[in-house]
PyMOL Python script that loads the backbone (N, CA, C, O; Angstrom):
from pymol import cmd

cmd.read_pdbstr("""\
ATOM      1  N   MET A   1     -70.448 -88.316 133.312  1.00  0.00           N
ATOM      2  CA  MET A   1     -69.795 -89.580 132.982  1.00  0.00           C
ATOM      3  C   MET A   1     -70.677 -90.352 132.000  1.00  0.00           C
ATOM      4  O   MET A   1     -71.878 -90.510 132.218  1.00  0.00           O
ATOM      5  N   ASN A   2     -70.064 -90.824 130.924  1.00  0.00           N
ATOM      6  CA  ASN A   2     -70.825 -91.620 129.963  1.00  0.00           C
ATOM      7  C   ASN A   2     -70.497 -93.101 130.135  1.00  0.00           C
ATOM      8  O   ASN A   2     -69.750 -93.480 131.038  1.00  0.00           O
ATOM      9  N   GLY A   3     -71.048 -93.915 129.283  1.00  0.00           N
ATOM     10  CA  GLY A   3     -70.853 -95.356 129.385  1.00  0.00           C
ATOM     11  C   GLY A   3     -69.511 -95.841 128.882  1.00  0.00           C
ATOM     12  O   GLY A   3     -69.264 -97.047 128.870  1.00  0.00           O
ATOM     13  N   GLU A   4     -68.639 -94.941 128.465  1.00  0.00           N
ATOM     14  CA  GLU A   4     -67.348 -95.359 127.939  1.00  0.00           C
ATOM     15  C   GLU A   4     -66.501 -96.086 128.981  1.00  0.00           C
ATOM     16  O   GLU A   4     -65.649 -96.900 128.624  1.00  0.00           O
ATOM     17  N   TRP A   5     -66.724 -95.805 130.248  1.00  0.00           N
ATOM     18  CA  TRP A   5     -65.979 -96.490 131.307  1.00  0.00           C
ATOM     19  C   TRP A   5     -66.231 -97.991 131.255  1.00  0.00           C
ATOM     20  O   TRP A   5     -65.352 -98.780 131.599  1.00  0.00           O
ATOM     21  N   ILE A   6     -67.435 -98.392 130.825  1.00  0.00           N
ATOM     22  CA  ILE A   6     -67.744 -99.824 130.687  1.00  0.00           C
ATOM     23  C   ILE A   6     -66.797-100.446 129.665  1.00  0.00           C
ATOM     24  O   ILE A   6     -66.300-101.555 129.864  1.00  0.00           O
ATOM     25  N   GLY A   7     -66.551 -99.730 128.579  1.00  0.00           N
ATOM     26  CA  GLY A   7     -65.620-100.202 127.564  1.00  0.00           C
ATOM     27  C   GLY A   7     -64.207-100.350 128.108  1.00  0.00           C
ATOM     28  O   GLY A   7     -63.517-101.317 127.784  1.00  0.00           O
ATOM     29  N   TYR A   8     -63.774 -99.413 128.923  1.00  0.00           N
ATOM     30  CA  TYR A   8     -62.438 -99.491 129.513  1.00  0.00           C
ATOM     31  C   TYR A   8     -62.316-100.688 130.459  1.00  0.00           C
ATOM     32  O   TYR A   8     -61.300-101.384 130.449  1.00  0.00           O
ATOM     33  N   VAL A   9     -63.338-100.928 131.267  1.00  0.00           N
ATOM     34  CA  VAL A   9     -63.310-102.076 132.181  1.00  0.00           C
ATOM     35  C   VAL A   9     -63.304-103.378 131.382  1.00  0.00           C
ATOM     36  O   VAL A   9     -62.506-104.274 131.657  1.00  0.00           O
ATOM     37  N   ALA A  10     -64.188-103.483 130.400  1.00  0.00           N
ATOM     38  CA  ALA A  10     -64.243-104.692 129.572  1.00  0.00           C
ATOM     39  C   ALA A  10     -62.928-104.912 128.842  1.00  0.00           C
ATOM     40  O   ALA A  10     -62.420-106.033 128.798  1.00  0.00           O
ATOM     41  N   ALA A  11     -62.378-103.857 128.272  1.00  0.00           N
ATOM     42  CA  ALA A  11     -61.115-103.956 127.539  1.00  0.00           C
ATOM     43  C   ALA A  11     -59.984-104.406 128.451  1.00  0.00           C
ATOM     44  O   ALA A  11     -59.176-105.252 128.068  1.00  0.00           O
ATOM     45  N   THR A  12     -59.923-103.854 129.637  1.00  0.00           N
ATOM     46  CA  THR A  12     -58.874-104.219 130.588  1.00  0.00           C
ATOM     47  C   THR A  12     -58.981-105.684 130.977  1.00  0.00           C
ATOM     48  O   THR A  12     -57.984-106.407 130.959  1.00  0.00           O
ATOM     49  N   LEU A  13     -60.179-106.127 131.328  1.00  0.00           N
ATOM     50  CA  LEU A  13     -60.358-107.509 131.777  1.00  0.00           C
ATOM     51  C   LEU A  13     -60.080-108.516 130.665  1.00  0.00           C
ATOM     52  O   LEU A  13     -59.393-109.511 130.897  1.00  0.00           O
ATOM     53  N   THR A  14     -60.597-108.278 129.466  1.00  0.00           N
ATOM     54  CA  THR A  14     -60.391-109.248 128.386  1.00  0.00           C
ATOM     55  C   THR A  14     -58.935-109.272 127.934  1.00  0.00           C
ATOM     56  O   THR A  14     -58.417-110.328 127.572  1.00  0.00           O
ATOM     57  N   THR A  15     -58.281-108.138 127.950  1.00  0.00           N
ATOM     58  CA  THR A  15     -56.868-108.105 127.576  1.00  0.00           C
ATOM     59  C   THR A  15     -56.019-108.800 128.622  1.00  0.00           C
ATOM     60  O   THR A  15     -55.140-109.592 128.282  1.00  0.00           O
ATOM     61  N   LEU A  16     -56.271-108.516 129.885  1.00  0.00           N
ATOM     62  CA  LEU A  16     -55.509-109.150 130.963  1.00  0.00           C
ATOM     63  C   LEU A  16     -55.689-110.664 130.994  1.00  0.00           C
ATOM     64  O   LEU A  16     -54.818-111.386 131.479  1.00  0.00           O
ATOM     65  N   SER A  17     -56.816-111.142 130.478  1.00  0.00           N
ATOM     66  CA  SER A  17     -57.058-112.588 130.493  1.00  0.00           C
ATOM     67  C   SER A  17     -56.043-113.341 129.633  1.00  0.00           C
ATOM     68  O   SER A  17     -55.835-114.536 129.846  1.00  0.00           O
ATOM     69  N   PHE A  18     -55.417-112.684 128.681  1.00  0.00           N
ATOM     70  CA  PHE A  18     -54.434-113.339 127.825  1.00  0.00           C
ATOM     71  C   PHE A  18     -53.031-113.347 128.418  1.00  0.00           C
ATOM     72  O   PHE A  18     -52.186-114.128 127.981  1.00  0.00           O
ATOM     73  N   VAL A  19     -52.774-112.516 129.379  1.00  0.00           N
ATOM     74  CA  VAL A  19     -51.422-112.393 129.932  1.00  0.00           C
ATOM     75  C   VAL A  19     -50.924-113.712 130.535  1.00  0.00           C
ATOM     76  O   VAL A  19     -49.801-114.109 130.222  1.00  0.00           O
ATOM     77  N   PRO A  20     -51.687-114.412 131.376  1.00  0.00           N
ATOM     78  CA  PRO A  20     -51.158-115.663 131.942  1.00  0.00           C
ATOM     79  C   PRO A  20     -50.818-116.705 130.872  1.00  0.00           C
ATOM     80  O   PRO A  20     -49.798-117.386 130.977  1.00  0.00           O
ATOM     81  N   GLN A  21     -51.658-116.832 129.852  1.00  0.00           N
ATOM     82  CA  GLN A  21     -51.379-117.800 128.792  1.00  0.00           C
ATOM     83  C   GLN A  21     -50.126-117.417 128.021  1.00  0.00           C
ATOM     84  O   GLN A  21     -49.307-118.278 127.698  1.00  0.00           O
ATOM     85  N   ALA A  22     -49.972-116.139 127.726  1.00  0.00           N
ATOM     86  CA  ALA A  22     -48.791-115.683 127.000  1.00  0.00           C
ATOM     87  C   ALA A  22     -47.528-115.922 127.821  1.00  0.00           C
ATOM     88  O   ALA A  22     -46.526-116.397 127.288  1.00  0.00           O
ATOM     89  N   ILE A  23     -47.565-115.601 129.095  1.00  0.00           N
ATOM     90  CA  ILE A  23     -46.397-115.806 129.958  1.00  0.00           C
ATOM     91  C   ILE A  23     -46.048-117.288 130.037  1.00  0.00           C
ATOM     92  O   ILE A  23     -44.884-117.662 129.897  1.00  0.00           O
ATOM     93  N   LYS A  24     -47.047-118.124 130.259  1.00  0.00           N
ATOM     94  CA  LYS A  24     -46.812-119.569 130.358  1.00  0.00           C
ATOM     95  C   LYS A  24     -46.243-120.116 129.051  1.00  0.00           C
ATOM     96  O   LYS A  24     -45.300-120.907 129.067  1.00  0.00           O
ATOM     97  N   THR A  25     -46.807-119.699 127.931  1.00  0.00           N
ATOM     98  CA  THR A  25     -46.352-120.198 126.635  1.00  0.00           C
ATOM     99  C   THR A  25     -44.928-119.738 126.342  1.00  0.00           C
ATOM    100  O   THR A  25     -44.117-120.513 125.834  1.00  0.00           O
ATOM    101  N   ILE A  26     -44.622-118.492 126.655  1.00  0.00           N
ATOM    102  CA  ILE A  26     -43.275-117.968 126.416  1.00  0.00           C
ATOM    103  C   ILE A  26     -42.257-118.692 127.304  1.00  0.00           C
ATOM    104  O   ILE A  26     -41.168-119.037 126.844  1.00  0.00           O
ATOM    105  N   LYS A  27     -42.605-118.921 128.563  1.00  0.00           N
ATOM    106  CA  LYS A  27     -41.674-119.573 129.490  1.00  0.00           C
ATOM    107  C   LYS A  27     -41.444-121.046 129.138  1.00  0.00           C
ATOM    108  O   LYS A  27     -40.304-121.510 129.122  1.00  0.00           O
ATOM    109  N   THR A  28     -42.517-121.772 128.857  1.00  0.00           N
ATOM    110  CA  THR A  28     -42.415-123.221 128.675  1.00  0.00           C
ATOM    111  C   THR A  28     -42.253-123.639 127.215  1.00  0.00           C
ATOM    112  O   THR A  28     -41.751-124.727 126.929  1.00  0.00           O
ATOM    113  N   ARG A  29     -42.671-122.792 126.308  1.00  0.00           N
ATOM    114  CA  ARG A  29     -42.702-123.106 124.871  1.00  0.00           C
ATOM    115  C   ARG A  29     -43.563-124.329 124.575  1.00  0.00           C
ATOM    116  O   ARG A  29     -43.435-124.954 123.522  1.00  0.00           O
ATOM    117  N   ASP A  30     -44.430-124.657 125.507  1.00  0.00           N
ATOM    118  CA  ASP A  30     -45.343-125.794 125.338  1.00  0.00           C
ATOM    119  C   ASP A  30     -46.649-125.301 124.740  1.00  0.00           C
ATOM    120  O   ASP A  30     -47.417-124.595 125.394  1.00  0.00           O
ATOM    121  N   THR A  31     -46.891-125.673 123.505  1.00  0.00           N
ATOM    122  CA  THR A  31     -48.102-125.220 122.811  1.00  0.00           C
ATOM    123  C   THR A  31     -48.990-126.395 122.425  1.00  0.00           C
ATOM    124  O   THR A  31     -49.910-126.235 121.623  1.00  0.00           O
ATOM    125  N   ARG A  32     -48.727-127.570 122.982  1.00  0.00           N
ATOM    126  CA  ARG A  32     -49.502-128.764 122.607  1.00  0.00           C
ATOM    127  C   ARG A  32     -50.987-128.625 122.899  1.00  0.00           C
ATOM    128  O   ARG A  32     -51.813-129.151 122.153  1.00  0.00           O
ATOM    129  N   GLY A  33     -51.339-127.933 123.961  1.00  0.00           N
ATOM    130  CA  GLY A  33     -52.736-127.802 124.332  1.00  0.00           C
ATOM    131  C   GLY A  33     -53.451-126.627 123.677  1.00  0.00           C
ATOM    132  O   GLY A  33     -54.590-126.319 124.026  1.00  0.00           O
ATOM    133  N   ILE A  34     -52.794-125.976 122.739  1.00  0.00           N
ATOM    134  CA  ILE A  34     -53.346-124.788 122.102  1.00  0.00           C
ATOM    135  C   ILE A  34     -53.782-125.136 120.684  1.00  0.00           C
ATOM    136  O   ILE A  34     -53.028-125.754 119.932  1.00  0.00           O
ATOM    137  N   SER A  35     -54.972-124.749 120.328  1.00  0.00           N
ATOM    138  CA  SER A  35     -55.509-125.011 118.993  1.00  0.00           C
ATOM    139  C   SER A  35     -54.968-123.986 117.995  1.00  0.00           C
ATOM    140  O   SER A  35     -55.165-122.781 118.157  1.00  0.00           O
ATOM    141  N   LEU A  36     -54.290-124.477 116.970  1.00  0.00           N
ATOM    142  CA  LEU A  36     -53.765-123.600 115.929  1.00  0.00           C
ATOM    143  C   LEU A  36     -54.900-122.877 115.203  1.00  0.00           C
ATOM    144  O   LEU A  36     -54.826-121.669 114.978  1.00  0.00           O
ATOM    145  N   GLY A  37     -55.932-123.603 114.844  1.00  0.00           N
ATOM    146  CA  GLY A  37     -57.066-122.994 114.136  1.00  0.00           C
ATOM    147  C   GLY A  37     -57.728-121.899 114.953  1.00  0.00           C
ATOM    148  O   GLY A  37     -58.038-120.830 114.428  1.00  0.00           O
ATOM    149  N   MET A  38     -57.947-122.161 116.237  1.00  0.00           N
ATOM    150  CA  MET A  38     -58.598-121.171 117.100  1.00  0.00           C
ATOM    151  C   MET A  38     -57.756-119.915 117.198  1.00  0.00           C
ATOM    152  O   MET A  38     -58.279-118.809 117.059  1.00  0.00           O
ATOM    153  N   TYR A  39     -56.448-120.066 117.436  1.00  0.00           N
ATOM    154  CA  TYR A  39     -55.613-118.877 117.588  1.00  0.00           C
ATOM    155  C   TYR A  39     -55.424-118.127 116.276  1.00  0.00           C
ATOM    156  O   TYR A  39     -55.296-116.903 116.280  1.00  0.00           O
ATOM    157  N   ALA A  40     -55.404-118.840 115.155  1.00  0.00           N
ATOM    158  CA  ALA A  40     -55.294-118.167 113.860  1.00  0.00           C
ATOM    159  C   ALA A  40     -56.536-117.314 113.597  1.00  0.00           C
ATOM    160  O   ALA A  40     -56.429-116.140 113.245  1.00  0.00           O
ATOM    161  N   VAL A  41     -57.699-117.910 113.769  1.00  0.00           N
ATOM    162  CA  VAL A  41     -58.951-117.179 113.531  1.00  0.00           C
ATOM    163  C   VAL A  41     -59.111-116.059 114.551  1.00  0.00           C
ATOM    164  O   VAL A  41     -59.525-114.954 114.201  1.00  0.00           O
ATOM    165  N   PHE A  42     -58.787-116.336 115.803  1.00  0.00           N
ATOM    166  CA  PHE A  42     -58.919-115.333 116.850  1.00  0.00           C
ATOM    167  C   PHE A  42     -58.031-114.130 116.576  1.00  0.00           C
ATOM    168  O   PHE A  42     -58.475-112.990 116.706  1.00  0.00           O
ATOM    169  N   THR A  43     -56.774-114.373 116.195  1.00  0.00           N
ATOM    170  CA  THR A  43     -55.837-113.278 115.944  1.00  0.00           C
ATOM    171  C   THR A  43     -56.305-112.406 114.783  1.00  0.00           C
ATOM    172  O   THR A  43     -56.223-111.179 114.854  1.00  0.00           O
ATOM    173  N   VAL A  44     -56.793-113.031 113.722  1.00  0.00           N
ATOM    174  CA  VAL A  44     -57.345-112.259 112.595  1.00  0.00           C
ATOM    175  C   VAL A  44     -58.568-111.468 113.054  1.00  0.00           C
ATOM    176  O   VAL A  44     -58.733-110.304 112.687  1.00  0.00           O
ATOM    177  N   GLY A  45     -59.418-112.096 113.853  1.00  0.00           N
ATOM    178  CA  GLY A  45     -60.606-111.407 114.368  1.00  0.00           C
ATOM    179  C   GLY A  45     -60.248-110.199 115.212  1.00  0.00           C
ATOM    180  O   GLY A  45     -60.885-109.152 115.099  1.00  0.00           O
ATOM    181  N   VAL A  46     -59.240-110.333 116.051  1.00  0.00           N
ATOM    182  CA  VAL A  46     -58.801-109.204 116.871  1.00  0.00           C
ATOM    183  C   VAL A  46     -58.281-108.077 115.977  1.00  0.00           C
ATOM    184  O   VAL A  46     -58.489-106.899 116.268  1.00  0.00           O
ATOM    185  N   GLY A  47     -57.609-108.444 114.898  1.00  0.00           N
ATOM    186  CA  GLY A  47     -57.156-107.431 113.950  1.00  0.00           C
ATOM    187  C   GLY A  47     -58.320-106.647 113.356  1.00  0.00           C
ATOM    188  O   GLY A  47     -58.240-105.431 113.179  1.00  0.00           O
ATOM    189  N   PHE A  48     -59.399-107.356 113.054  1.00  0.00           N
ATOM    190  CA  PHE A  48     -60.587-106.666 112.545  1.00  0.00           C
ATOM    191  C   PHE A  48     -61.252-105.810 113.620  1.00  0.00           C
ATOM    192  O   PHE A  48     -61.729-104.714 113.326  1.00  0.00           O
ATOM    193  N   TRP A  49     -61.291-106.298 114.868  1.00  0.00           N
ATOM    194  CA  TRP A  49     -61.828-105.479 115.958  1.00  0.00           C
ATOM    195  C   TRP A  49     -61.009-104.210 116.126  1.00  0.00           C
ATOM    196  O   TRP A  49     -61.559-103.142 116.391  1.00  0.00           O
ATOM    197  N   LEU A  50     -59.696-104.325 115.972  1.00  0.00           N
ATOM    198  CA  LEU A  50     -58.828-103.154 116.040  1.00  0.00           C
ATOM    199  C   LEU A  50     -59.189-102.161 114.939  1.00  0.00           C
ATOM    200  O   LEU A  50     -59.309-100.962 115.191  1.00  0.00           O
ATOM    201  N   GLY A  51     -59.360-102.663 113.725  1.00  0.00           N
ATOM    202  CA  GLY A  51     -59.762-101.791 112.617  1.00  0.00           C
ATOM    203  C   GLY A  51     -61.098-101.117 112.882  1.00  0.00           C
ATOM    204  O   GLY A  51     -61.273 -99.932 112.599  1.00  0.00           O
ATOM    205  N   TYR A  52     -62.032-101.876 113.424  1.00  0.00           N
ATOM    206  CA  TYR A  52     -63.351-101.332 113.746  1.00  0.00           C
ATOM    207  C   TYR A  52     -63.238-100.249 114.815  1.00  0.00           C
ATOM    208  O   TYR A  52     -63.891 -99.209 114.724  1.00  0.00           O
ATOM    209  N   GLY A  53     -62.416-100.494 115.817  1.00  0.00           N
ATOM    210  CA  GLY A  53     -62.194 -99.495 116.861  1.00  0.00           C
ATOM    211  C   GLY A  53     -61.595 -98.218 116.299  1.00  0.00           C
ATOM    212  O   GLY A  53     -61.941 -97.120 116.735  1.00  0.00           O
ATOM    213  N   ILE A  54     -60.690 -98.361 115.327  1.00  0.00           N
ATOM    214  CA  ILE A  54     -60.092 -97.186 114.691  1.00  0.00           C
ATOM    215  C   ILE A  54     -61.148 -96.403 113.921  1.00  0.00           C
ATOM    216  O   ILE A  54     -61.198 -95.175 113.993  1.00  0.00           O
ATOM    217  N   VAL A  55     -61.990 -97.122 113.185  1.00  0.00           N
ATOM    218  CA  VAL A  55     -63.073 -96.451 112.440  1.00  0.00           C
ATOM    219  C   VAL A  55     -63.982 -95.684 113.393  1.00  0.00           C
ATOM    220  O   VAL A  55     -64.383 -94.557 113.102  1.00  0.00           O
ATOM    221  N   LEU A  56     -64.307 -96.295 114.532  1.00  0.00           N
ATOM    222  CA  LEU A  56     -65.196 -95.657 115.511  1.00  0.00           C
ATOM    223  C   LEU A  56     -64.473 -94.632 116.381  1.00  0.00           C
ATOM    224  O   LEU A  56     -65.109 -93.865 117.104  1.00  0.00           O
ATOM    225  N   GLN A  57     -63.151 -94.620 116.310  1.00  0.00           N
ATOM    226  CA  GLN A  57     -62.328 -93.782 117.169  1.00  0.00           C
ATOM    227  C   GLN A  57     -62.610 -94.063 118.647  1.00  0.00           C
ATOM    228  O   GLN A  57     -62.719 -93.153 119.469  1.00  0.00           O
ATOM    229  N   SER A  58     -62.721 -95.346 118.947  1.00  0.00           N
ATOM    230  CA  SER A  58     -63.001 -95.802 120.304  1.00  0.00           C
ATOM    231  C   SER A  58     -61.697 -96.236 120.966  1.00  0.00           C
ATOM    232  O   SER A  58     -61.181 -97.318 120.688  1.00  0.00           O
ATOM    233  N   TRP A  59     -61.171 -95.388 121.840  1.00  0.00           N
ATOM    234  CA  TRP A  59     -59.894 -95.684 122.470  1.00  0.00           C
ATOM    235  C   TRP A  59     -59.886 -96.967 123.288  1.00  0.00           C
ATOM    236  O   TRP A  59     -58.875 -97.670 123.270  1.00  0.00           O
ATOM    237  N   PRO A  60     -60.954 -97.317 124.006  1.00  0.00           N
ATOM    238  CA  PRO A  60     -60.918 -98.609 124.704  1.00  0.00           C
ATOM    239  C   PRO A  60     -60.718 -99.769 123.728  1.00  0.00           C
ATOM    240  O   PRO A  60     -59.948-100.690 124.001  1.00  0.00           O
ATOM    241  N   MET A  61     -61.411 -99.721 122.594  1.00  0.00           N
ATOM    242  CA  MET A  61     -61.271-100.794 121.602  1.00  0.00           C
ATOM    243  C   MET A  61     -59.896-100.777 120.952  1.00  0.00           C
ATOM    244  O   MET A  61     -59.308-101.833 120.717  1.00  0.00           O
ATOM    245  N   ILE A  62     -59.388 -99.610 120.665  1.00  0.00           N
ATOM    246  CA  ILE A  62     -58.091 -99.506 119.998  1.00  0.00           C
ATOM    247  C   ILE A  62     -56.976-100.032 120.891  1.00  0.00           C
ATOM    248  O   ILE A  62     -56.205-100.899 120.483  1.00  0.00           O
ATOM    249  N   VAL A  63     -56.892 -99.514 122.095  1.00  0.00           N
ATOM    250  CA  VAL A  63     -55.802 -99.893 122.999  1.00  0.00           C
ATOM    251  C   VAL A  63     -55.884-101.370 123.366  1.00  0.00           C
ATOM    252  O   VAL A  63     -54.883-102.084 123.304  1.00  0.00           O
ATOM    253  N   SER A  64     -57.059-101.824 123.742  1.00  0.00           N
ATOM    254  CA  SER A  64     -57.184-103.225 124.170  1.00  0.00           C
ATOM    255  C   SER A  64     -56.892-104.178 123.022  1.00  0.00           C
ATOM    256  O   SER A  64     -56.274-105.223 123.230  1.00  0.00           O
ATOM    257  N   ASN A  65     -57.326-103.836 121.816  1.00  0.00           N
ATOM    258  CA  ASN A  65     -57.091-104.746 120.700  1.00  0.00           C
ATOM    259  C   ASN A  65     -55.655-104.702 120.205  1.00  0.00           C
ATOM    260  O   ASN A  65     -55.176-105.696 119.661  1.00  0.00           O
ATOM    261  N   ILE A  66     -54.961-103.608 120.370  1.00  0.00           N
ATOM    262  CA  ILE A  66     -53.528-103.591 120.071  1.00  0.00           C
ATOM    263  C   ILE A  66     -52.811-104.556 121.017  1.00  0.00           C
ATOM    264  O   ILE A  66     -51.996-105.372 120.585  1.00  0.00           O
ATOM    265  N   LEU A  67     -53.122-104.453 122.302  1.00  0.00           N
ATOM    266  CA  LEU A  67     -52.480-105.330 123.287  1.00  0.00           C
ATOM    267  C   LEU A  67     -52.877-106.791 123.094  1.00  0.00           C
ATOM    268  O   LEU A  67     -52.023-107.677 123.119  1.00  0.00           O
ATOM    269  N   THR A  68     -54.166-107.043 122.902  1.00  0.00           N
ATOM    270  CA  THR A  68     -54.648-108.409 122.716  1.00  0.00           C
ATOM    271  C   THR A  68     -54.073-109.008 121.440  1.00  0.00           C
ATOM    272  O   THR A  68     -53.699-110.181 121.421  1.00  0.00           O
ATOM    273  N   PHE A  69     -53.998-108.218 120.377  1.00  0.00           N
ATOM    274  CA  PHE A  69     -53.419-108.698 119.132  1.00  0.00           C
ATOM    275  C   PHE A  69     -51.961-109.102 119.353  1.00  0.00           C
ATOM    276  O   PHE A  69     -51.525-110.148 118.873  1.00  0.00           O
ATOM    277  N   GLY A  70     -51.219-108.283 120.071  1.00  0.00           N
ATOM    278  CA  GLY A  70     -49.822-108.612 120.349  1.00  0.00           C
ATOM    279  C   GLY A  70     -49.670-109.911 121.122  1.00  0.00           C
ATOM    280  O   GLY A  70     -48.821-110.742 120.797  1.00  0.00           O
ATOM    281  N   LEU A  71     -50.497-110.083 122.146  1.00  0.00           N
ATOM    282  CA  LEU A  71     -50.441-111.305 122.947  1.00  0.00           C
ATOM    283  C   LEU A  71     -50.863-112.521 122.130  1.00  0.00           C
ATOM    284  O   LEU A  71     -50.190-113.552 122.154  1.00  0.00           O
ATOM    285  N   ALA A  72     -51.969-112.405 121.410  1.00  0.00           N
ATOM    286  CA  ALA A  72     -52.469-113.529 120.612  1.00  0.00           C
ATOM    287  C   ALA A  72     -51.493-113.876 119.491  1.00  0.00           C
ATOM    288  O   ALA A  72     -51.263-115.052 119.210  1.00  0.00           O
ATOM    289  N   ALA A  73     -50.925-112.870 118.860  1.00  0.00           N
ATOM    290  CA  ALA A  73     -49.964-113.120 117.788  1.00  0.00           C
ATOM    291  C   ALA A  73     -48.704-113.793 118.323  1.00  0.00           C
ATOM    292  O   ALA A  73     -48.113-114.634 117.646  1.00  0.00           O
ATOM    293  N   THR A  74     -48.295-113.430 119.524  1.00  0.00           N
ATOM    294  CA  THR A  74     -47.137-114.076 120.149  1.00  0.00           C
ATOM    295  C   THR A  74     -47.412-115.549 120.387  1.00  0.00           C
ATOM    296  O   THR A  74     -46.582-116.401 120.072  1.00  0.00           O
ATOM    297  N   ILE A  75     -48.578-115.849 120.943  1.00  0.00           N
ATOM    298  CA  ILE A  75     -48.951-117.241 121.193  1.00  0.00           C
ATOM    299  C   ILE A  75     -49.067-117.998 119.870  1.00  0.00           C
ATOM    300  O   ILE A  75     -48.599-119.132 119.765  1.00  0.00           O
ATOM    301  N   LEU A  76     -49.682-117.387 118.866  1.00  0.00           N
ATOM    302  CA  LEU A  76     -49.826-118.020 117.553  1.00  0.00           C
ATOM    303  C   LEU A  76     -48.449-118.294 116.935  1.00  0.00           C
ATOM    304  O   LEU A  76     -48.218-119.373 116.388  1.00  0.00           O
ATOM    305  N   ALA A  77     -47.554-117.336 117.020  1.00  0.00           N
ATOM    306  CA  ALA A  77     -46.207-117.516 116.458  1.00  0.00           C
ATOM    307  C   ALA A  77     -45.479-118.674 117.160  1.00  0.00           C
ATOM    308  O   ALA A  77     -44.781-119.463 116.523  1.00  0.00           O
ATOM    309  N   MET A  78     -45.656-118.755 118.453  1.00  0.00           N
ATOM    310  CA  MET A  78     -45.010-119.837 119.194  1.00  0.00           C
ATOM    311  C   MET A  78     -45.636-121.180 118.834  1.00  0.00           C
ATOM    312  O   MET A  78     -44.935-122.189 118.754  1.00  0.00           O
ATOM    313  N   LYS A  79     -46.942-121.200 118.619  1.00  0.00           N
ATOM    314  CA  LYS A  79     -47.603-122.444 118.191  1.00  0.00           C
ATOM    315  C   LYS A  79     -47.071-122.864 116.829  1.00  0.00           C
ATOM    316  O   LYS A  79     -46.815-124.047 116.605  1.00  0.00           O
ATOM    317  N   LEU A  80     -46.903-121.922 115.926  1.00  0.00           N
ATOM    318  CA  LEU A  80     -46.371-122.253 114.608  1.00  0.00           C
ATOM    319  C   LEU A  80     -44.918-122.731 114.689  1.00  0.00           C
ATOM    320  O   LEU A  80     -44.512-123.624 113.946  1.00  0.00           O
ATOM    321  N   ARG A  81     -44.156-122.145 115.576  1.00  0.00           N
ATOM    322  CA  ARG A  81     -42.739-122.501 115.698  1.00  0.00           C
ATOM    323  C   ARG A  81     -42.506-123.798 116.455  1.00  0.00           C
ATOM    324  O   ARG A  81     -41.680-124.618 116.054  1.00  0.00           O
ATOM    325  N   TYR A  82     -43.237-123.983 117.553  1.00  0.00           N
ATOM    326  CA  TYR A  82     -42.974-125.125 118.420  1.00  0.00           C
ATOM    327  C   TYR A  82     -44.018-126.230 118.302  1.00  0.00           C
ATOM    328  O   TYR A  82     -43.893-127.282 118.929  1.00  0.00           O
ATOM    329  N   GLY A  83     -45.037-125.986 117.501  1.00  0.00           N
ATOM    330  CA  GLY A  83     -46.052-127.016 117.243  1.00  0.00           C
ATOM    331  C   GLY A  83     -46.931-127.274 118.393  1.00  0.00           C
ATOM    332  O   GLY A  83     -47.826-128.115 118.309  1.00  0.00           O
TER     333      GLY A  83
END
""", "prot")
cmd.dss("prot")
cmd.show_as("cartoon", "prot")
cmd.util.cbc("prot")
cmd.orient("prot")
C-alpha cells in the first residue's frame, strides 16, 4: 500500500465539504452570504488543480476536482444569477 490512499481520503473529505453549501444554495437560491470574488477565484483555482491532476495522472486529484469544480461552478452560477 502506498500513500495514495491519503489522497483519496483528502479528496473525499474536501469534496464532500461543498455538498451542504451546494444543496442549501440550490434549494433556497439565497446567495447573499456568499462572496462572488472568493467563489470566482476558487472555481478557477479548482480548474487549475484539475489540470495539474491530469498532468500528474493522479486519480484522486482528477476525480475530486471534477466534482468540486462542478459544485463550486454551480454555486458561482447561482451567485451570478441571484446576486
